[in-house]
PyMOL Python script that loads the backbone (N, CA, C, O; Angstrom):
from pymol import cmd

cmd.read_pdbstr("""\
ATOM      1  N   MET A   1     132.696  38.942  58.659  1.00  0.00           N
ATOM      2  CA  MET A   1     131.708  40.351  59.309  1.00  0.00           C
ATOM      3  C   MET A   1     130.221  39.995  59.858  1.00  0.00           C
ATOM      4  O   MET A   1     129.896  38.834  59.610  1.00  0.00           O
ATOM      5  N   THR A   2     129.573  40.513  60.326  1.00  0.00           N
ATOM      6  CA  THR A   2     128.172  40.332  60.350  1.00  0.00           C
ATOM      7  C   THR A   2     127.773  41.936  60.527  1.00  0.00           C
ATOM      8  O   THR A   2     128.327  42.885  61.083  1.00  0.00           O
ATOM      9  N   VAL A   3     125.991  41.696  59.450  1.00  0.00           N
ATOM     10  CA  VAL A   3     125.314  42.614  59.505  1.00  0.00           C
ATOM     11  C   VAL A   3     124.454  43.364  60.913  1.00  0.00           C
ATOM     12  O   VAL A   3     123.417  42.880  61.367  1.00  0.00           O
ATOM     13  N   TYR A   4     124.865  44.139  61.255  1.00  0.00           N
ATOM     14  CA  TYR A   4     123.716  44.756  62.251  1.00  0.00           C
ATOM     15  C   TYR A   4     122.344  45.620  61.856  1.00  0.00           C
ATOM     16  O   TYR A   4     122.146  45.865  60.665  1.00  0.00           O
ATOM     17  N   SER A   5     121.511  46.024  62.746  1.00  0.00           N
ATOM     18  CA  SER A   5     120.453  47.182  62.247  1.00  0.00           C
ATOM     19  C   SER A   5     120.703  48.042  63.486  1.00  0.00           C
ATOM     20  O   SER A   5     120.721  47.804  64.694  1.00  0.00           O
ATOM     21  N   ILE A   6     120.851  48.893  62.898  1.00  0.00           N
ATOM     22  CA  ILE A   6     120.846  49.990  64.119  1.00  0.00           C
ATOM     23  C   ILE A   6     119.677  50.926  63.700  1.00  0.00           C
ATOM     24  O   ILE A   6     119.677  51.694  62.738  1.00  0.00           O
ATOM     25  N   SER A   7     118.376  50.654  64.879  1.00  0.00           N
ATOM     26  CA  SER A   7     117.264  51.349  64.813  1.00  0.00           C
ATOM     27  C   SER A   7     117.091  52.638  65.813  1.00  0.00           C
ATOM     28  O   SER A   7     117.260  52.407  67.010  1.00  0.00           O
ATOM     29  N   TYR A   8     116.848  53.639  65.518  1.00  0.00           N
ATOM     30  CA  TYR A   8     116.836  54.489  66.954  1.00  0.00           C
ATOM     31  C   TYR A   8     115.168  54.950  66.770  1.00  0.00           C
ATOM     32  O   TYR A   8     114.277  54.543  66.024  1.00  0.00           O
ATOM     33  N   ASP A   9     115.233  56.091  67.924  1.00  0.00           N
ATOM     34  CA  ASP A   9     113.867  57.118  67.750  1.00  0.00           C
ATOM     35  C   ASP A   9     114.903  58.636  68.654  1.00  0.00           C
ATOM     36  O   ASP A   9     115.409  58.598  69.776  1.00  0.00           O
ATOM     37  N   LEU A  10     114.909  59.600  67.829  1.00  0.00           N
ATOM     38  CA  LEU A  10     115.174  60.399  68.614  1.00  0.00           C
ATOM     39  C   LEU A  10     114.172  61.608  68.608  1.00  0.00           C
ATOM     40  O   LEU A  10     113.569  62.151  67.683  1.00  0.00           O
ATOM     41  N   HIS A  11     114.202  61.834  69.922  1.00  0.00           N
ATOM     42  CA  HIS A  11     112.815  62.983  70.322  1.00  0.00           C
ATOM     43  C   HIS A  11     112.971  64.228  70.608  1.00  0.00           C
ATOM     44  O   HIS A  11     112.077  64.987  70.982  1.00  0.00           O
ATOM     45  N   ASP A  12     114.269  64.530  70.422  1.00  0.00           N
ATOM     46  CA  ASP A  12     114.293  66.039  69.995  1.00  0.00           C
ATOM     47  C   ASP A  12     113.968  66.599  68.697  1.00  0.00           C
ATOM     48  O   ASP A  12     114.779  66.104  67.914  1.00  0.00           O
ATOM     49  N   PRO A  13     113.281  67.290  68.150  1.00  0.00           N
ATOM     50  CA  PRO A  13     113.242  67.796  67.145  1.00  0.00           C
ATOM     51  C   PRO A  13     114.397  69.029  66.774  1.00  0.00           C
ATOM     52  O   PRO A  13     114.330  70.120  67.340  1.00  0.00           O
ATOM     53  N   GLY A  14     115.345  68.752  65.864  1.00  0.00           N
ATOM     54  CA  GLY A  14     115.767  70.096  65.255  1.00  0.00           C
ATOM     55  C   GLY A  14     117.301  69.805  66.306  1.00  0.00           C
ATOM     56  O   GLY A  14     118.108  70.725  66.433  1.00  0.00           O
ATOM     57  N   GLN A  15     117.492  68.688  66.866  1.00  0.00           N
ATOM     58  CA  GLN A  15     118.603  68.383  66.909  1.00  0.00           C
ATOM     59  C   GLN A  15     119.501  68.080  65.758  1.00  0.00           C
ATOM     60  O   GLN A  15     118.866  67.713  64.770  1.00  0.00           O
ATOM     61  N   ASP A  16     120.828  68.128  65.594  1.00  0.00           N
ATOM     62  CA  ASP A  16     121.959  67.810  64.873  1.00  0.00           C
ATOM     63  C   ASP A  16     122.610  66.526  64.902  1.00  0.00           C
ATOM     64  O   ASP A  16     123.712  66.358  65.425  1.00  0.00           O
ATOM     65  N   TYR A  17     121.962  65.648  64.361  1.00  0.00           N
ATOM     66  CA  TYR A  17     122.104  64.268  64.917  1.00  0.00           C
ATOM     67  C   TYR A  17     123.273  63.766  63.658  1.00  0.00           C
ATOM     68  O   TYR A  17     123.364  62.579  63.346  1.00  0.00           O
ATOM     69  N   GLU A  18     124.134  64.851  63.003  1.00  0.00           N
ATOM     70  CA  GLU A  18     125.230  64.555  61.830  1.00  0.00           C
ATOM     71  C   GLU A  18     126.419  63.666  62.716  1.00  0.00           C
ATOM     72  O   GLU A  18     126.486  62.683  61.978  1.00  0.00           O
ATOM     73  N   GLU A  19     127.092  63.476  63.481  1.00  0.00           N
ATOM     74  CA  GLU A  19     127.735  62.880  64.166  1.00  0.00           C
ATOM     75  C   GLU A  19     127.518  62.000  64.568  1.00  0.00           C
ATOM     76  O   GLU A  19     128.540  61.459  64.990  1.00  0.00           O
ATOM     77  N   LEU A  20     126.545  61.370  64.733  1.00  0.00           N
ATOM     78  CA  LEU A  20     125.757  60.084  65.039  1.00  0.00           C
ATOM     79  C   LEU A  20     125.800  59.178  63.718  1.00  0.00           C
ATOM     80  O   LEU A  20     126.516  58.177  63.736  1.00  0.00           O
ATOM     81  N   HIS A  21     125.195  59.436  62.782  1.00  0.00           N
ATOM     82  CA  HIS A  21     125.618  59.508  61.451  1.00  0.00           C
ATOM     83  C   HIS A  21     127.045  58.972  60.675  1.00  0.00           C
ATOM     84  O   HIS A  21     127.354  57.919  60.119  1.00  0.00           O
ATOM     85  N   GLU A  22     127.659  60.104  60.904  1.00  0.00           N
ATOM     86  CA  GLU A  22     129.366  59.725  60.592  1.00  0.00           C
ATOM     87  C   GLU A  22     129.446  58.881  61.652  1.00  0.00           C
ATOM     88  O   GLU A  22     129.868  57.832  61.164  1.00  0.00           O
ATOM     89  N   GLU A  23     129.330  58.764  62.515  1.00  0.00           N
ATOM     90  CA  GLU A  23     129.668  57.540  63.532  1.00  0.00           C
ATOM     91  C   GLU A  23     129.447  56.053  63.097  1.00  0.00           C
ATOM     92  O   GLU A  23     130.334  55.202  63.031  1.00  0.00           O
ATOM     93  N   ILE A  24     128.147  55.882  62.816  1.00  0.00           N
ATOM     94  CA  ILE A  24     127.669  54.582  61.779  1.00  0.00           C
ATOM     95  C   ILE A  24     128.363  54.360  61.096  1.00  0.00           C
ATOM     96  O   ILE A  24     128.838  53.225  61.140  1.00  0.00           O
ATOM     97  N   LYS A  25     128.823  55.278  60.090  1.00  0.00           N
ATOM     98  CA  LYS A  25     129.085  55.363  58.602  1.00  0.00           C
ATOM     99  C   LYS A  25     130.743  54.520  58.628  1.00  0.00           C
ATOM    100  O   LYS A  25     131.284  53.725  57.859  1.00  0.00           O
ATOM    101  N   ASP A  26     131.117  55.109  59.799  1.00  0.00           N
ATOM    102  CA  ASP A  26     132.710  54.397  60.502  1.00  0.00           C
ATOM    103  C   ASP A  26     132.720  53.051  60.571  1.00  0.00           C
ATOM    104  O   ASP A  26     133.722  52.515  60.097  1.00  0.00           O
ATOM    105  N   PHE A  27     131.784  52.270  61.084  1.00  0.00           N
ATOM    106  CA  PHE A  27     131.745  50.997  61.551  1.00  0.00           C
ATOM    107  C   PHE A  27     131.939  50.040  59.797  1.00  0.00           C
ATOM    108  O   PHE A  27     132.623  49.025  59.931  1.00  0.00           O
ATOM    109  N   GLY A  28     131.686  50.161  59.064  1.00  0.00           N
ATOM    110  CA  GLY A  28     131.908  49.436  57.643  1.00  0.00           C
ATOM    111  C   GLY A  28     130.859  49.924  56.814  1.00  0.00           C
ATOM    112  O   GLY A  28     130.274  50.997  56.966  1.00  0.00           O
ATOM    113  N   ALA A  29     130.622  48.940  55.786  1.00  0.00           N
ATOM    114  CA  ALA A  29     129.658  49.284  55.015  1.00  0.00           C
ATOM    115  C   ALA A  29     128.215  49.291  55.196  1.00  0.00           C
ATOM    116  O   ALA A  29     127.626  48.356  55.737  1.00  0.00           O
ATOM    117  N   TRP A  30     127.754  50.124  54.840  1.00  0.00           N
ATOM    118  CA  TRP A  30     126.156  50.782  55.621  1.00  0.00           C
ATOM    119  C   TRP A  30     125.022  50.663  54.557  1.00  0.00           C
ATOM    120  O   TRP A  30     125.128  50.671  53.331  1.00  0.00           O
ATOM    121  N   TRP A  31     124.063  50.567  55.229  1.00  0.00           N
ATOM    122  CA  TRP A  31     122.445  50.922  54.263  1.00  0.00           C
ATOM    123  C   TRP A  31     122.078  51.730  54.882  1.00  0.00           C
ATOM    124  O   TRP A  31     122.415  51.610  56.060  1.00  0.00           O
ATOM    125  N   HIS A  32     121.148  53.087  54.524  1.00  0.00           N
ATOM    126  CA  HIS A  32     120.396  53.721  55.012  1.00  0.00           C
ATOM    127  C   HIS A  32     119.803  54.189  54.338  1.00  0.00           C
ATOM    128  O   HIS A  32     119.916  55.349  53.941  1.00  0.00           O
ATOM    129  N   HIS A  33     118.514  52.899  53.843  1.00  0.00           N
ATOM    130  CA  HIS A  33     117.063  53.336  52.706  1.00  0.00           C
ATOM    131  C   HIS A  33     115.885  53.786  53.712  1.00  0.00           C
ATOM    132  O   HIS A  33     115.131  54.645  53.255  1.00  0.00           O
ATOM    133  N   LEU A  34     115.636  53.353  54.947  1.00  0.00           N
ATOM    134  CA  LEU A  34     114.796  54.046  55.662  1.00  0.00           C
ATOM    135  C   LEU A  34     115.118  54.900  57.137  1.00  0.00           C
ATOM    136  O   LEU A  34     116.021  54.708  57.951  1.00  0.00           O
ATOM    137  N   GLU A  35     114.233  55.712  57.138  1.00  0.00           N
ATOM    138  CA  GLU A  35     114.403  56.723  58.261  1.00  0.00           C
ATOM    139  C   GLU A  35     115.083  56.759  58.791  1.00  0.00           C
ATOM    140  O   GLU A  35     116.049  57.506  58.635  1.00  0.00           O
ATOM    141  N   SER A  36     114.888  55.786  59.896  1.00  0.00           N
ATOM    142  CA  SER A  36     115.785  55.871  61.235  1.00  0.00           C
ATOM    143  C   SER A  36     116.319  54.416  61.250  1.00  0.00           C
ATOM    144  O   SER A  36     116.376  53.887  62.360  1.00  0.00           O
ATOM    145  N   THR A  37     116.728  53.679  60.151  1.00  0.00           N
ATOM    146  CA  THR A  37     117.418  52.316  60.769  1.00  0.00           C
ATOM    147  C   THR A  37     118.722  52.497  59.365  1.00  0.00           C
ATOM    148  O   THR A  37     118.799  52.946  58.221  1.00  0.00           O
ATOM    149  N   TRP A  38     119.543  51.834  60.358  1.00  0.00           N
ATOM    150  CA  TRP A  38     120.637  51.934  59.345  1.00  0.00           C
ATOM    151  C   TRP A  38     121.343  50.065  59.875  1.00  0.00           C
ATOM    152  O   TRP A  38     121.479  49.564  60.992  1.00  0.00           O
ATOM    153  N   LEU A  39     121.694  49.402  58.193  1.00  0.00           N
ATOM    154  CA  LEU A  39     122.531  48.265  58.492  1.00  0.00           C
ATOM    155  C   LEU A  39     123.899  48.778  58.115  1.00  0.00           C
ATOM    156  O   LEU A  39     124.273  49.530  57.215  1.00  0.00           O
ATOM    157  N   VAL A  40     124.628  48.040  59.231  1.00  0.00           N
ATOM    158  CA  VAL A  40     126.330  47.946  58.655  1.00  0.00           C
ATOM    159  C   VAL A  40     126.713  46.789  58.698  1.00  0.00           C
ATOM    160  O   VAL A  40     126.248  45.897  59.407  1.00  0.00           O
ATOM    161  N   ASP A  41     127.841  46.697  57.726  1.00  0.00           N
ATOM    162  CA  ASP A  41     128.603  44.948  57.974  1.00  0.00           C
ATOM    163  C   ASP A  41     129.836  45.682  58.544  1.00  0.00           C
ATOM    164  O   ASP A  41     130.481  46.681  58.226  1.00  0.00           O
ATOM    165  N   THR A  42     129.907  44.358  59.948  1.00  0.00           N
ATOM    166  CA  THR A  42     131.266  45.453  60.443  1.00  0.00           C
ATOM    167  C   THR A  42     131.491  43.931  61.311  1.00  0.00           C
ATOM    168  O   THR A  42     130.768  42.965  61.557  1.00  0.00           O
ATOM    169  N   SER A  43     133.134  44.377  61.658  1.00  0.00           N
ATOM    170  CA  SER A  43     133.749  43.029  62.903  1.00  0.00           C
ATOM    171  C   SER A  43     133.388  43.415  64.195  1.00  0.00           C
ATOM    172  O   SER A  43     133.957  42.899  65.157  1.00  0.00           O
ATOM    173  N   SER A  44     132.148  44.609  64.404  1.00  0.00           N
ATOM    174  CA  SER A  44     131.805  45.213  65.588  1.00  0.00           C
ATOM    175  C   SER A  44     130.937  44.525  66.210  1.00  0.00           C
ATOM    176  O   SER A  44     130.078  44.139  65.417  1.00  0.00           O
ATOM    177  N   THR A  45     130.723  44.135  67.413  1.00  0.00           N
ATOM    178  CA  THR A  45     129.694  43.711  68.235  1.00  0.00           C
ATOM    179  C   THR A  45     128.644  44.778  68.205  1.00  0.00           C
ATOM    180  O   THR A  45     128.867  45.914  67.785  1.00  0.00           O
ATOM    181  N   ALA A  46     127.114  44.237  68.817  1.00  0.00           N
ATOM    182  CA  ALA A  46     126.812  44.837  69.556  1.00  0.00           C
ATOM    183  C   ALA A  46     126.547  45.753  70.540  1.00  0.00           C
ATOM    184  O   ALA A  46     125.894  46.749  70.230  1.00  0.00           O
ATOM    185  N   SER A  47     126.869  45.630  71.495  1.00  0.00           N
ATOM    186  CA  SER A  47     127.328  46.102  72.831  1.00  0.00           C
ATOM    187  C   SER A  47     128.601  47.114  72.286  1.00  0.00           C
ATOM    188  O   SER A  47     128.918  47.900  73.179  1.00  0.00           O
ATOM    189  N   LYS A  48     129.208  47.242  71.340  1.00  0.00           N
ATOM    190  CA  LYS A  48     130.695  47.704  70.971  1.00  0.00           C
ATOM    191  C   LYS A  48     129.774  49.105  70.210  1.00  0.00           C
ATOM    192  O   LYS A  48     129.911  50.303  70.462  1.00  0.00           O
ATOM    193  N   ILE A  49     128.829  48.443  69.223  1.00  0.00           N
ATOM    194  CA  ILE A  49     128.324  49.633  68.584  1.00  0.00           C
ATOM    195  C   ILE A  49     127.062  50.458  69.321  1.00  0.00           C
ATOM    196  O   ILE A  49     126.345  51.236  68.692  1.00  0.00           O
ATOM    197  N   VAL A  50     126.926  50.215  70.534  1.00  0.00           N
ATOM    198  CA  VAL A  50     126.214  51.050  71.484  1.00  0.00           C
ATOM    199  C   VAL A  50     126.957  51.921  72.106  1.00  0.00           C
ATOM    200  O   VAL A  50     126.744  53.097  71.809  1.00  0.00           O
ATOM    201  N   ASP A  51     127.672  51.727  72.789  1.00  0.00           N
ATOM    202  CA  ASP A  51     129.320  52.443  73.525  1.00  0.00           C
ATOM    203  C   ASP A  51     129.593  52.932  72.326  1.00  0.00           C
ATOM    204  O   ASP A  51     130.681  53.361  72.711  1.00  0.00           O
ATOM    205  N   GLU A  52     129.572  53.222  71.301  1.00  0.00           N
ATOM    206  CA  GLU A  52     130.047  54.163  70.528  1.00  0.00           C
ATOM    207  C   GLU A  52     129.249  55.109  69.934  1.00  0.00           C
ATOM    208  O   GLU A  52     129.721  56.159  69.498  1.00  0.00           O
ATOM    209  N   LEU A  53     127.940  54.798  69.872  1.00  0.00           N
ATOM    210  CA  LEU A  53     126.954  55.597  69.604  1.00  0.00           C
ATOM    211  C   LEU A  53     126.550  56.470  70.485  1.00  0.00           C
ATOM    212  O   LEU A  53     126.553  57.696  70.379  1.00  0.00           O
ATOM    213  N   SER A  54     126.125  55.675  71.551  1.00  0.00           N
ATOM    214  CA  SER A  54     125.710  56.416  72.941  1.00  0.00           C
ATOM    215  C   SER A  54     126.407  57.956  73.049  1.00  0.00           C
ATOM    216  O   SER A  54     125.678  58.786  72.506  1.00  0.00           O
ATOM    217  N   PRO A  55     127.119  58.291  73.377  1.00  0.00           N
ATOM    218  CA  PRO A  55     127.687  60.135  73.128  1.00  0.00           C
ATOM    219  C   PRO A  55     127.207  60.387  72.343  1.00  0.00           C
ATOM    220  O   PRO A  55     126.722  61.406  72.835  1.00  0.00           O
ATOM    221  N   HIS A  56     126.789  60.374  71.267  1.00  0.00           N
ATOM    222  CA  HIS A  56     126.177  61.338  70.491  1.00  0.00           C
ATOM    223  C   HIS A  56     124.720  61.016  70.350  1.00  0.00           C
ATOM    224  O   HIS A  56     124.173  61.152  69.255  1.00  0.00           O
ATOM    225  N   LEU A  57     123.911  60.496  71.652  1.00  0.00           N
ATOM    226  CA  LEU A  57     122.755  60.724  71.482  1.00  0.00           C
ATOM    227  C   LEU A  57     122.202  61.503  72.862  1.00  0.00           C
ATOM    228  O   LEU A  57     122.769  61.856  73.896  1.00  0.00           O
ATOM    229  N   ASP A  58     121.337  61.564  72.559  1.00  0.00           N
ATOM    230  CA  ASP A  58     120.450  62.570  73.798  1.00  0.00           C
ATOM    231  C   ASP A  58     119.667  61.665  74.907  1.00  0.00           C
ATOM    232  O   ASP A  58     119.030  60.734  74.415  1.00  0.00           O
ATOM    233  N   SER A  59     119.623  61.771  76.097  1.00  0.00           N
ATOM    234  CA  SER A  59     119.098  61.505  77.576  1.00  0.00           C
ATOM    235  C   SER A  59     117.598  60.589  77.043  1.00  0.00           C
ATOM    236  O   SER A  59     117.316  59.413  77.273  1.00  0.00           O
ATOM    237  N   ASN A  60     117.107  61.246  76.553  1.00  0.00           N
ATOM    238  CA  ASN A  60     115.642  60.654  76.077  1.00  0.00           C
ATOM    239  C   ASN A  60     115.487  59.982  74.652  1.00  0.00           C
ATOM    240  O   ASN A  60     114.457  59.339  74.446  1.00  0.00           O
ATOM    241  N   ASP A  61     116.462  60.090  73.632  1.00  0.00           N
ATOM    242  CA  ASP A  61     116.529  59.276  73.071  1.00  0.00           C
ATOM    243  C   ASP A  61     116.711  57.304  72.734  1.00  0.00           C
ATOM    244  O   ASP A  61     117.305  56.797  73.685  1.00  0.00           O
ATOM    245  N   GLU A  62     116.480  56.672  72.077  1.00  0.00           N
ATOM    246  CA  GLU A  62     116.404  55.258  72.495  1.00  0.00           C
ATOM    247  C   GLU A  62     116.972  54.599  71.102  1.00  0.00           C
ATOM    248  O   GLU A  62     116.731  55.155  70.030  1.00  0.00           O
ATOM    249  N   LEU A  63     117.816  53.263  71.179  1.00  0.00           N
ATOM    250  CA  LEU A  63     118.723  53.225  70.285  1.00  0.00           C
ATOM    251  C   LEU A  63     118.261  51.582  70.648  1.00  0.00           C
ATOM    252  O   LEU A  63     117.906  51.071  71.710  1.00  0.00           O
ATOM    253  N   LEU A  64     118.418  51.075  69.416  1.00  0.00           N
ATOM    254  CA  LEU A  64     118.349  49.534  69.480  1.00  0.00           C
ATOM    255  C   LEU A  64     119.274  48.919  68.543  1.00  0.00           C
ATOM    256  O   LEU A  64     119.017  49.263  67.389  1.00  0.00           O
ATOM    257  N   VAL A  65     120.452  47.976  68.661  1.00  0.00           N
ATOM    258  CA  VAL A  65     121.137  47.419  67.892  1.00  0.00           C
ATOM    259  C   VAL A  65     120.760  45.726  67.988  1.00  0.00           C
ATOM    260  O   VAL A  65     120.632  45.077  69.026  1.00  0.00           O
ATOM    261  N   THR A  66     120.634  45.261  66.652  1.00  0.00           N
ATOM    262  CA  THR A  66     120.199  43.752  66.799  1.00  0.00           C
ATOM    263  C   THR A  66     121.292  43.120  65.601  1.00  0.00           C
ATOM    264  O   THR A  66     121.913  43.821  64.802  1.00  0.00           O
ATOM    265  N   ARG A  67     121.353  41.679  65.691  1.00  0.00           N
ATOM    266  CA  ARG A  67     122.179  40.922  64.727  1.00  0.00           C
ATOM    267  C   ARG A  67     121.453  40.765  63.445  1.00  0.00           C
ATOM    268  O   ARG A  67     120.258  41.048  63.536  1.00  0.00           O
ATOM    269  N   LEU A  68     121.785  40.458  62.491  1.00  0.00           N
ATOM    270  CA  LEU A  68     120.832  39.861  61.165  1.00  0.00           C
ATOM    271  C   LEU A  68     121.088  39.109  61.158  1.00  0.00           C
ATOM    272  O   LEU A  68     122.223  38.952  61.610  1.00  0.00           O
ATOM    273  N   SER A  69     120.170  37.563  60.535  1.00  0.00           N
ATOM    274  CA  SER A  69     120.383  36.439  59.802  1.00  0.00           C
ATOM    275  C   SER A  69     120.387  37.051  58.172  1.00  0.00           C
ATOM    276  O   SER A  69     120.052  38.189  57.841  1.00  0.00           O
ATOM    277  N   GLY A  70     120.714  36.300  57.557  1.00  0.00           N
ATOM    278  CA  GLY A  70     120.984  35.823  56.159  1.00  0.00           C
ATOM    279  C   GLY A  70     119.273  35.950  55.406  1.00  0.00           C
ATOM    280  O   GLY A  70     119.110  36.128  54.199  1.00  0.00           O
ATOM    281  N   SER A  71     118.001  35.798  56.525  1.00  0.00           N
ATOM    282  CA  SER A  71     116.806  35.534  55.476  1.00  0.00           C
ATOM    283  C   SER A  71     116.209  37.017  55.872  1.00  0.00           C
ATOM    284  O   SER A  71     116.194  37.660  56.922  1.00  0.00           O
ATOM    285  N   TRP A  72     115.742  37.248  54.585  1.00  0.00           N
ATOM    286  CA  TRP A  72     115.208  38.692  54.984  1.00  0.00           C
ATOM    287  C   TRP A  72     114.251  38.869  53.344  1.00  0.00           C
ATOM    288  O   TRP A  72     114.499  38.198  52.342  1.00  0.00           O
ATOM    289  N   ALA A  73     113.320  39.778  53.434  1.00  0.00           N
ATOM    290  CA  ALA A  73     112.250  39.888  52.329  1.00  0.00           C
ATOM    291  C   ALA A  73     111.974  41.954  52.383  1.00  0.00           C
ATOM    292  O   ALA A  73     112.092  42.569  53.443  1.00  0.00           O
ATOM    293  N   SER A  74     111.667  42.563  51.219  1.00  0.00           N
ATOM    294  CA  SER A  74     111.435  43.532  51.273  1.00  0.00           C
ATOM    295  C   SER A  74     110.454  43.899  50.403  1.00  0.00           C
ATOM    296  O   SER A  74     110.174  43.234  49.406  1.00  0.00           O
ATOM    297  N   TRP A  75     109.827  45.073  50.763  1.00  0.00           N
ATOM    298  CA  TRP A  75     108.781  45.405  49.858  1.00  0.00           C
ATOM    299  C   TRP A  75     109.215  47.351  49.582  1.00  0.00           C
ATOM    300  O   TRP A  75     109.276  47.997  50.627  1.00  0.00           O
ATOM    301  N   GLY A  76     109.451  48.050  48.394  1.00  0.00           N
ATOM    302  CA  GLY A  76     109.126  49.309  48.126  1.00  0.00           C
ATOM    303  C   GLY A  76     110.274  49.768  47.971  1.00  0.00           C
ATOM    304  O   GLY A  76     110.380  50.867  47.426  1.00  0.00           O
ATOM    305  N   ILE A  77     111.664  48.928  48.486  1.00  0.00           N
ATOM    306  CA  ILE A  77     112.825  48.901  48.500  1.00  0.00           C
ATOM    307  C   ILE A  77     113.838  49.103  47.121  1.00  0.00           C
ATOM    308  O   ILE A  77     113.950  48.060  46.478  1.00  0.00           O
ATOM    309  N   ASN A  78     114.475  50.100  46.652  1.00  0.00           N
ATOM    310  CA  ASN A  78     115.052  50.314  45.186  1.00  0.00           C
ATOM    311  C   ASN A  78     116.020  49.722  45.013  1.00  0.00           C
ATOM    312  O   ASN A  78     116.823  49.807  45.941  1.00  0.00           O
ATOM    313  N   ASP A  79     116.336  49.073  44.109  1.00  0.00           N
ATOM    314  CA  ASP A  79     117.212  48.234  42.869  1.00  0.00           C
ATOM    315  C   ASP A  79     118.889  48.586  44.162  1.00  0.00           C
ATOM    316  O   ASP A  79     119.401  47.614  44.716  1.00  0.00           O
ATOM    317  N   SER A  80     119.396  49.873  44.378  1.00  0.00           N
ATOM    318  CA  SER A  80     120.311  49.613  44.561  1.00  0.00           C
ATOM    319  C   SER A  80     120.079  49.026  46.238  1.00  0.00           C
ATOM    320  O   SER A  80     120.700  48.097  46.754  1.00  0.00           O
ATOM    321  N   GLY A  81     119.217  49.702  46.753  1.00  0.00           N
ATOM    322  CA  GLY A  81     119.055  49.364  48.595  1.00  0.00           C
ATOM    323  C   GLY A  81     118.717  47.343  48.373  1.00  0.00           C
ATOM    324  O   GLY A  81     119.106  46.670  49.327  1.00  0.00           O
ATOM    325  N   ASN A  82     118.265  46.816  47.570  1.00  0.00           N
ATOM    326  CA  ASN A  82     118.420  45.325  47.474  1.00  0.00           C
ATOM    327  C   ASN A  82     119.409  45.228  47.001  1.00  0.00           C
ATOM    328  O   ASN A  82     119.917  44.325  47.666  1.00  0.00           O
ATOM    329  N   ASP A  83     120.237  45.570  46.153  1.00  0.00           N
ATOM    330  CA  ASP A  83     121.773  44.945  45.921  1.00  0.00           C
ATOM    331  C   ASP A  83     122.358  44.755  47.007  1.00  0.00           C
ATOM    332  O   ASP A  83     122.867  43.662  47.260  1.00  0.00           O
ATOM    333  N   TRP A  84     122.390  45.653  47.747  1.00  0.00           N
ATOM    334  CA  TRP A  84     123.598  46.077  49.155  1.00  0.00           C
ATOM    335  C   TRP A  84     122.939  44.632  49.991  1.00  0.00           C
ATOM    336  O   TRP A  84     123.556  43.706  50.519  1.00  0.00           O
ATOM    337  N   LEU A  85     121.685  44.830  49.887  1.00  0.00           N
ATOM    338  CA  LEU A  85     121.225  43.648  50.707  1.00  0.00           C
ATOM    339  C   LEU A  85     121.458  41.892  50.343  1.00  0.00           C
ATOM    340  O   LEU A  85     121.659  41.134  51.292  1.00  0.00           O
ATOM    341  N   HIS A  86     121.415  41.403  49.063  1.00  0.00           N
ATOM    342  CA  HIS A  86     122.199  40.700  48.594  1.00  0.00           C
ATOM    343  C   HIS A  86     123.069  40.250  48.621  1.00  0.00           C
ATOM    344  O   HIS A  86     123.267  39.035  48.632  1.00  0.00           O
ATOM    345  N   GLU A  87     124.042  41.324  48.645  1.00  0.00           N
ATOM    346  CA  GLU A  87     125.273  41.365  48.744  1.00  0.00           C
ATOM    347  C   GLU A  87     125.876  41.435  50.411  1.00  0.00           C
ATOM    348  O   GLU A  87     127.020  41.052  50.653  1.00  0.00           O
ATOM    349  N   HIS A  88     125.179  41.843  51.245  1.00  0.00           N
ATOM    350  CA  HIS A  88     125.778  41.452  52.600  1.00  0.00           C
ATOM    351  C   HIS A  88     124.985  40.722  53.180  1.00  0.00           C
ATOM    352  O   HIS A  88     125.384  40.123  54.179  1.00  0.00           O
ATOM    353  N   LEU A  89     123.909  40.591  52.822  1.00  0.00           N
ATOM    354  CA  LEU A  89     122.543  39.274  53.870  1.00  0.00           C
ATOM    355  C   LEU A  89     123.043  37.974  53.025  1.00  0.00           C
ATOM    356  O   LEU A  89     122.547  36.869  53.242  1.00  0.00           O
TER     357      LEU A  89
END
""", "prot")
cmd.dss("prot")
cmd.show_as("cartoon", "prot")
cmd.util.cbc("prot")
cmd.orient("prot")
């Protein structure tokens, strides 16, 4: 399994992005402690993640999916967030 960062800018305020969030959760173990960033531990590829999420975005939204390495540091993340990071990265 590989951990990917999914980051987005959703430019239409008031839109319902619940379907996008549910699609992200379907990839596998997930972490969502920052407003527009999710981490997922999945067997999918970055391209497949983009392909599956893009139908849930508006044409002016932005999406970036990046593979993460095991090196990380945090500040201000609560214990459960840090525990997830230690377990998956």
